[in-house]
C-alpha positions in Angstrom: 0.0 -0.1 -0.1 1.2 3.5 -0.8 0.7 6.1 2.1 -2.0 8.5 1.0 -3.1 6.7 -2.0 -6.8 6.8 -2.4 -7.2 3.7 -4.5 -4.9 1.9 -2.1 -7.2 2.9 0.6 -10.3 1.7 -1.3 -8.4 -1.7 -1.9 -7.7 -2.0 1.9 -11.5 -1.2 2.5 -10.5 1.9 4.5 -12.8 4.0 2.1 -16.1 1.9 1.4 -17.2 1.5 -2.1 -19.9 -1.0 -3.7 -17.8 -3.3 -5.9 -19.0 -4.0 -9.5 -16.6 -6.8 -9.7 -14.0 -8.3 -7.2 -11.5 -11.0 -6.9 -8.3 -11.7 -5.0 -6.3 -9.3 -7.1 -8.7 -6.4 -8.5 -11.7 -4.4 -7.5 -13.8 -2.6 -9.7 -16.2 0.3 -8.6 -18.2 3.2 -10.1 -16.2 6.4 -10.9 -17.2 9.4 -8.7 -17.1 11.5 -12.1 -18.5 9.5 -14.5 -17.8 10.3 -18.3 -20.3 8.0 -19.7 -23.7 6.5 -18.4 -21.7 3.5 -17.2 -18.0 4.4 -15.8 -16.3 1.7 -13.9 -12.7 1.7 -12.5 -10.8 -1.4 -12.2 -7.8 -1.4 -9.8 -5.2 -3.8 -8.8 -5.2 -4.2 -4.8 -1.4 -4.0 -5.1 -0.1 -0.5 -5.7 1.5 0.3 -9.0 1.8 4.1 -9.8 1.7 3.8 -13.5 0.9 1.3 -16.1 4.8 1.1 -17.1 5.5 -0.1 -13.5 3.8 -3.4 -14.0 6.4 -5.9 -15.1 4.3 -9.0 -14.5 2.8 -10.0 -17.8 0.6 -12.5 -16.0 -0.9 -9.7 -13.9 -1.5 -7.7 -17.1 -3.4 -10.7 -18.6 -5.4 -11.3 -15.5 -6.2 -7.7 -15.7 -7.7 -7.9 -19.1 -9.7 -11.0 -18.1 -10.9 -8.9 -15.1 -11.8 -6.1 -17.4 -14.1 -8.6 -19.3 -15.6 -9.7 -16.0 -16.4 -6.2 -15.0 -18.0 -5.2 -18.3 -20.1 -8.4 -18.0 -21.1 -7.3 -14.5 -21.8 -3.8 -15.4 -24.1 -5.0 -18.3 -21.8 -3.8 -21.1 -20.7 -7.0 -22.6 -23.3 -7.2 -25.3 -23.7 -3.5 -26.1 -20.1 -2.8 -26.1 -17.6 -0.6 -24.2 -14.4 1.2 -24.2 -11.4 0.6 -21.9 -8.9 3.3 -21.3 -5.6 3.3 -19.4 -4.2 6.9 -18.8 -0.4 7.0 -18.3 1.2 10.0 -16.6 0.4 13.7 -17.3 0.1 13.9 -21.0 -1.9 10.6 -21.0 -4.5 12.2 -18.6 -3.5 10.2 -15.5 -4.6 12.0 -12.1 -4.5 9.3 -9.7 -1.2 7.5 -9.5 -2.3 4.0 -8.9 -2.8 2.2 -12.3 -6.5 1.7 -13.1 -8.6 0.8 -16.1 -11.6 2.8 -17.2 -14.4 0.8 -18.5 -17.0 3.1 -20.1 -20.3 2.2 -21.9 -24.1 2.9 -22.0 -23.7 5.1 -25.1 -21.9 5.3 -28.5 -18.2 6.0 -28.1 -17.1 8.4 -30.7 -13.8 8.6 -32.4 -11.1 10.1 -31.9 -11.6 9.9 -28.2 -9.7 13.1 -27.1 
């Protein structure tokens, strides 16, 4: 756990959330500032500040499976969704605990930003 990290505090249940999906390594919950009708964040319970800090390819594969399960639990698997990982300042990362955005419930335009 990283001292002061809001997502670490969520993972450790110091800040309560209603999980959309949870397993031993990940927890998913609704974003407080949704950018789509459905906006869920998936975080690893272990702290990694950025996407580039994860060197465990198995963890990355399990994260994508957790994205699938989260999308299913959120009711997005059949209609579609977008998954986003923001990396550092230019990528739009504001919380330095790696997380996947799972967005859906409407058509996603392109280009995204």
